[in-house]
C-alpha positions in Angstrom: 107.7 109.8 71.5 108.4 113.4 70.8 106.6 113.4 67.5 103.5 111.7 68.6 102.6 114.0 71.5 101.9 117.7 71.7 102.9 119.9 74.5 100.3 120.2 77.1 99.9 122.1 80.6 97.3 119.9 81.8 99.6 118.2 84.3 98.8 121.1 86.5 95.6 119.3 87.6 96.9 115.9 86.9 99.6 115.0 89.7 101.1 111.7 90.7 97.8 109.9 91.7 99.8 107.0 93.2 97.2 105.6 95.5 94.3 106.3 92.8 96.4 104.4 90.1 96.8 101.6 92.5 93.1 101.5 93.1 92.2 101.5 89.4 95.0 98.8 88.5 93.6 96.5 91.0 90.2 96.8 89.3 91.7 96.2 86.0 93.2 92.9 87.4 89.9 92.0 88.4 88.6 92.0 84.7 86.6 95.4 84.7 86.7 96.9 81.3 86.9 100.7 80.6 83.1 101.4 80.8 82.7 99.3 83.9 85.9 101.0 85.7 84.2 104.5 85.3 81.1 103.2 86.6 82.8 102.0 89.6 84.8 105.2 90.1 81.6 107.2 89.9 79.1 105.0 91.9 81.7 104.0 94.7 83.7 107.2 94.8 87.0 105.0 95.1 88.9 108.5 94.8 87.1 110.2 97.6 86.5 113.3 95.6 83.3 115.4 95.5 82.0 115.7 92.1 81.3 113.2 89.6 83.0 115.3 86.7 86.3 115.2 88.7 85.9 111.5 89.2 85.6 111.0 85.5 88.6 113.2 84.9 90.7 111.4 87.4 89.9 108.0 86.0 90.3 109.0 82.5 93.9 110.4 83.3 94.9 107.2 85.3 93.3 104.9 82.6 95.3 106.7 79.8 98.7 106.2 81.9 97.8 102.3 82.7 97.4 101.8 78.8 101.3 102.0 78.5 101.7 99.0 81.0 101.5 95.5 80.1 99.8 92.8 82.2 103.0 92.1 84.2 103.7 95.8 85.1 100.0 96.3 86.3 100.3 93.2 88.4 103.6 94.5 89.8 102.0 97.9 90.5 99.8 96.1 92.8 102.1 93.4 94.4 105.5 95.0 94.5 107.2 97.0 97.3 106.3 100.7 97.6 109.6 101.8 95.9 109.0 99.7 93.0 105.3 100.4 92.6 106.0 104.2 92.9 108.6 103.9 90.0 106.1 102.2 87.9 103.6 105.1 88.3 106.2 107.7 87.6 107.0 105.7 84.4 103.6 105.8 83.0 103.7 109.6 83.7 106.9 109.9 81.6 105.3 107.7 78.9 102.4 109.9 78.7 103.5 113.6 79.2 105.7 115.0 76.5 107.0 118.0 78.6 107.5 115.9 81.8 109.4 113.2 79.8 111.7 116.0 78.3 112.3 117.5 81.7 113.4 114.1 83.1 115.5 113.5 80.1 117.1 117.0 79.7 117.4 117.9 83.5 116.9 115.2 85.9 118.6 112.3 84.3 121.6 114.5 83.6 121.9 115.3 87.2 121.8 111.7 88.3 124.4 111.0 85.6 126.8 113.7 86.7 126.1 113.2 90.4 124.9 116.8 90.7 122.1 115.7 93.4 120.1 118.9 93.8 117.3 120.3 91.8 117.1 124.2 92.1 114.4 126.6 90.9 117.4 127.9 88.3 117.2 124.3 86.7 113.5 124.8 86.0 113.8 128.3 84.8 116.6 127.3 82.2 114.5 124.3 81.0 111.3 126.2 80.7 113.0 129.0 78.8 114.6 126.6 76.5 111.3 125.2 75.7 109.7 128.8 75.1 112.3 129.2 72.3 111.8 125.8 70.9 107.9 125.6 70.8 105.3 128.3 69.8 102.7 126.3 71.8 104.8 126.7 75.1 105.8 130.2 74.3 102.1 131.1 74.5 101.7 129.8 78.0 101.5 132.4 81.1 104.2 132.7 83.9 101.6 131.2 86.3 101.2 128.0 84.2 105.0 127.4 84.5 104.8 128.2 88.2 102.1 125.5 88.6 103.8 123.0 86.4 107.1 123.4 88.5 105.1 122.8 91.5 103.3 119.7 90.2 106.8 118.3 89.0 108.4 118.8 92.4 105.3 117.2 94.3 105.4 114.2 91.7 109.2 113.7 92.1 108.9 113.9 95.9 105.9 111.6 96.2 107.8 109.1 93.8 110.8 109.0 96.3 113.0 110.9 93.9 113.3 114.1 96.1 114.3 114.3 99.8 112.7 117.7 100.2 110.3 120.1 98.2 111.9 123.3 99.2 115.2 125.1 98.3 118.1 123.1 96.6 116.1 119.8 96.7 118.2 116.7 97.2 117.7 114.1 94.4 117.2 110.4 95.6 118.1 107.6 93.2 115.6 105.0 93.7 116.0 101.4 94.7 113.5 98.9 92.9 112.9 95.4 92.1 115.8 94.6 89.4 113.3 92.0 87.7 111.0 94.9 87.1 113.6 97.2 85.9 114.9 94.5 83.5 111.4 93.7 82.2 110.9 97.5 81.3 114.4 97.6 79.7 113.7 94.6 77.6 110.0 95.5 76.6 110.5 99.2 75.9 113.2 101.7 74.8 115.5 101.4 77.9 116.0 105.4 78.0 112.6 105.7 79.7 113.6 103.5 82.7 117.3 105.0 82.6 115.7 108.6 83.1 114.8 107.4 86.6 117.4 105.0 87.9 120.2 106.2 85.8 122.5 104.2 83.2 123.0 104.5 79.6 120.7 103.2 77.0 121.8 100.1 75.0 
């Protein structure tokens, strides 16, 4: 994964999109192709945003994320309990954003593994400083970019049910999800991706 994706800061304007992802996944299950989906998004304003440009942008982001799911997971996104469906959306972000994947891998999953269940500003500062030193691309980003990325990461994890609160020493929550869905992801993908969310070791 690391070799296929460049570092991007676009997640600043591409948050969790839980309800939007569910709406688009439902249309996918109804058989709409990509062109038809984007037409539905613009004409019916299913995301409830003001401009056509923003409608298309959100649709493109979500469609890119949905492409990492097979038919089983797209269906489970629509019919599962809220905890499981939220986990599936989080999984799509981990799979499509390199920096977020590395944050989950290098910071969040370690905290779950070592039962250090708080996420602090210091954790973000250490992570971002490490990435500055490792990547010329990241080193060129402004401080405000890191600030915005941190805020979006916190919001994503909170909305996904992975954080109890968004301020201070944020309490980490280990999610409860449908074990059949977790097993499906482990069997069809590198198990590290789902282990980043629910804990455990890759096999």
